[in-house]
C-alpha positions as a printed Julia matrix, in Angstrom:
161×3 Matrix{Float64}:
 327.08  -19.92  -196.68
 329.0   -16.71  -196.92
 329.31  -13.99  -194.31
 330.3   -11.36  -196.86
 328.29   -8.24  -197.4
 327.55   -6.74  -200.82
 329.71   -3.67  -200.24
 332.41   -4.28  -197.62
 333.37   -0.59  -197.7
 329.96    0.34  -196.29
 330.52    1.67  -192.8
 328.13    0.95  -189.98
 327.42    3.91  -187.74
 326.27    3.72  -184.12
 322.59    3.66  -185.14
 323.17    0.75  -187.54
 325.03   -1.16  -184.83
 322.25   -0.51  -182.33
 319.65   -1.69  -184.84
 321.64   -4.88  -185.41
 322.02   -5.51  -181.67
 318.31   -4.95  -181.0
 317.16   -7.12  -183.89
 319.59   -9.87  -182.95
 318.25   -9.9   -179.4
 314.58   -9.48  -180.27
 313.77  -10.08  -183.93
 310.04   -9.51  -183.48
 310.35   -5.82  -182.68
 308.03   -3.75  -184.84
 309.51   -0.96  -186.91
 307.83    1.58  -184.61
 309.35   -0.01  -181.48
 312.74   -0.26  -183.14
 312.63    3.37  -184.28
 311.73    4.51  -180.77
 314.6     2.53  -179.2
 317.2     3.98  -181.56
 315.63    7.45  -181.49
 314.93    7.89  -185.21
 311.74    8.29  -187.21
 309.92    5.11  -188.31
 310.65    5.99  -191.97
 314.37    6.36  -191.28
 314.38    3.16  -189.26
 312.64    1.24  -192.04
 315.03    2.61  -194.67
 318.07    1.69  -192.56
 316.78   -1.8   -191.75
 316.05   -2.46  -195.42
 319.56   -1.31  -196.34
 321.09   -3.61  -193.69
 319.15   -6.52  -195.21
 319.85   -5.59  -198.82
 323.59   -5.2   -198.18
 323.84   -8.5   -196.31
 324.41   -7.29  -192.76
 321.19   -9.1   -191.79
 321.1   -12.52  -193.44
 317.53  -13.35  -192.49
 314.92  -13.43  -189.76
 313.36  -16.61  -188.41
 311.78  -18.17  -185.35
 313.96  -20.38  -183.18
 311.92  -23.57  -182.77
 312.47  -25.68  -179.63
 314.07  -28.88  -181.03
 312.33  -31.21  -178.56
 308.94  -29.84  -179.52
 309.38  -31.18  -183.06
 311.09  -34.48  -182.16
 314.63  -33.25  -182.84
 315.92  -33.28  -179.26
 319.2   -35.1   -179.92
 322.13  -32.96  -181.03
 324.99  -34.74  -182.74
 328.34  -33.41  -183.96
 330.05  -35.43  -186.67
 333.66  -35.06  -187.72
 334.2   -36.05  -191.35
 337.45  -37.01  -193.07
 337.46  -37.12  -196.87
 339.55  -39.57  -198.86
 341.17  -36.71  -200.83
 341.93  -33.08  -200.06
 341.29  -31.44  -203.39
 339.08  -28.52  -204.35
 336.97  -30.89  -206.46
 336.39  -33.38  -203.62
 335.56  -30.56  -201.21
 333.12  -29.03  -203.7
 331.42  -32.36  -204.4
 331.05  -33.08  -200.68
 329.75  -29.58  -199.91
 327.11  -29.7   -202.64
 325.91  -33.11  -201.41
 325.76  -32.17  -197.73
 323.93  -28.91  -198.51
 320.99  -31.02  -199.66
 320.58  -32.89  -196.37
 317.78  -31.35  -194.3
 319.01  -32.84  -191.02
 322.39  -31.04  -191.26
 322.09  -27.7   -189.46
 325.69  -26.59  -189.97
 328.64  -27.77  -192.04
 332.07  -26.25  -191.46
 335.36  -26.86  -193.24
 337.95  -27.07  -190.45
 341.68  -27.39  -189.94
 343.02  -30.28  -187.88
 342.13  -33.95  -187.64
 338.9   -33.61  -189.61
 338.01  -31.95  -192.87
 334.46  -30.99  -191.83
 332.3   -30.77  -188.73
 328.58  -31.29  -189.12
 325.94  -30.23  -186.61
 322.95  -32.53  -186.87
 319.56  -32.65  -185.12
 317.71  -35.96  -184.86
 315.01  -37.5   -182.69
 317.21  -40.04  -180.93
 320.19  -42.36  -181.29
 318.25  -44.87  -183.43
 317.26  -42.05  -185.78
 320.9   -40.99  -186.09
 322.04  -44.58  -186.63
 319.67  -44.89  -189.58
 320.76  -41.56  -191.08
 324.42  -42.41  -190.56
 324.13  -45.79  -192.27
 321.95  -44.63  -195.15
 323.17  -41.11  -195.9
 326.22  -39.81  -194.06
 328.72  -42.52  -194.94
 327.34  -42.55  -198.49
 328.29  -38.89  -199.03
 330.85  -38.51  -201.84
 334.46  -38.85  -200.76
 333.82  -39.75  -197.12
 336.6   -41.93  -195.75
 335.8   -41.7   -192.04
 333.32  -40.17  -189.62
 333.54  -39.7   -185.89
 330.35  -39.06  -183.96
 329.91  -37.0   -180.8
 326.51  -37.1   -179.05
 325.9   -33.87  -177.14
 324.97  -34.6   -173.55
 324.19  -31.03  -172.54
 323.83  -27.84  -174.57
 325.58  -25.23  -172.48
 325.68  -22.42  -175.08
 323.92  -22.79  -178.42
 323.48  -20.14  -181.09
 324.55  -17.28  -178.83
 324.18  -13.77  -180.25
 327.28  -12.13  -181.73
 329.11   -9.82  -179.35
 329.84   -6.51  -181.1
């Protein structure tokens, strides 16, 4: 997943930044409410919001589902070490992990691990099954280290800008 925008030279003015802040905090705002809060016409607001989406400043809009409500209350972080550090092995691993629906995030990192995965499962038994059947079978995996999250102190906080 890339954080790049279509035209990096595009400058964001104070209205664009306010739109982004408001939408990040409350994505269900109607265009009329949003326009009123940034003090522009609804047509201008709509045009600006569409531009922010089209140019990649807004990557998407979705509901944040309570994990426990859908039997995904256990959060697990997994450090992964690959057997080789080559562009080909990274690419093969990344393509494979992108197809796993239980992986919420996958990050290439520097340090003791090559990747960190953020995974949601129902419980420890569910993770044990997934680990044995799918995680260690991913291409190039030499080692995994699992961290069960005991308490989510900050999760998916809004960007501070």
